[in-house]
N, C-alpha and C positions, 0 to 999 in steps of 0.2 A: 648302902647300896647307893650309886649316880645315875639316874636317867636312864645311860644309855646301856645295853647289853653286855654281858660279862662274856669274858676273855676268857679259854678253855685252856687247860695246856696244852692241847694239839694248836691252840689260835685262831680256831673259828670260833666265830658269834654265839654264843649259845640264849636259847629263850627260854623265860620262865614256860614252867606248865604250871596249873592251878591248885593247888595244892600249899591251902595255908591252914594254918586253925585261930584262932580267937583275934588280940588286937596285934602280938603277937609271933612271928609264924615263922616257919622254915618256907621255904622258895627252892623248889631243884628244878637246875637247868639241864640243858640238854643243848647237844650240836648233832650236828646230820648227820653224824658216824657213831653216835651212840653214845657217847661220853658223858656222864653228866656231874654235877656237884649238886652240891649243897650249900645253902647261907642265910642267916639272919637277915629277915627282915621287918620294918617297923613298919607297920599298912600306915599309922598316924599322916608319913610324910605322903606327896602326894606322890610326888618319881617312881615308888614303889606303887604305887597305887594302879599307876596306867602301866604300867610292866609288867603283871599281871593280867594285865586287860589285854597285852598285845598277843598274839598267837602268831607261832611259828609257819610260816609256808616252805616249799618243796627250794624255795628261789632267792636268790642271794641277796636283792634288790625290792623284793616283793613283801608285803606286810599286813596284817588286820589286824586292826585296834580297835574294840567295843568301842563306837563314842566318838568316834574318827569315821566320818563318811557313812558313814551307815555301815561297820563294820565290814565294807566292802575292802576287796584287795587296793592296794595302792602302793605309790613309792614313796619306800622307807627314808624319812628326814622332808615327804612334803608331804599333803594331802589332793596329789594329782591322784586319782581313781586309774588301773588297772584300762576300766573302759572309758575312759578320757581319751587316751591314745588311742587304744582300738577306734574310739568311733571316728577318731580322724582317719587311721589304715582303711576303715570299711570306707568311707567319705570318696576313696583312689591316692590319698594323699601319702607322696614316696615318704623317703628315710629324709630328705631338707625339709620339704615340707611339716614336718610334723614338727622336727625342731628349732623349725621355726615361730609353732603353735608355743611349743615350749623349753623355750634355752635354755633351760635352766636343766634339762636330764642331757646324758650323755645318752653317746649309743650304743652302748653298753643296755641301759634301764630299756630306752622303747622297745630294742630286740627282747629280753625278760618279759615287758609285755605285752609284745608276741607270741611268744613263746608261751605265756599263762595263756594265753588266750585259746590256742593249739590245745591244750587241754584242757580248759574250762571254757567249752564254745560259747552251752546254754546259759549258763550262768553270767556269759560277761555279755554275751547279744541280750540276754534279759535286763541288764542295767545300758548297754551302749542305744540301743538300738532305736525307744524313745528321743534320748537324744538327735543323733542322726535323726527322727523322722520332723524336729525343731529348728534343724539348722537349714531342712531342706525347703520348709514351707515360704 
């Protein structure tokens, strides 16, 4: 298995579930619509270990990975946390201001961070508010 997500027959990305035994085991993957597949993995490979620690969210661009940014939600393929983007939003930045701060992010990724924030306000504010207080000082 490569370090990327598995593509299922329906064409969607699948995220590994934590279902493993011994040094070799089976990893079950699933997509958002419930399709599942099972595949052999080698836990000695670093990429497989990382894959097993990544947790799916119900968002296209947002993942949680144990050991990356404290396991907090971040934009897939980056180390940019959802709370980093939301902090700029809470400081009153518009889309252009946020894109200037994070030029590698697409508008869709930024909007998805804001959607995640809308659904998980307490979690994200707990992370973003200390950053805002630092910037205001």
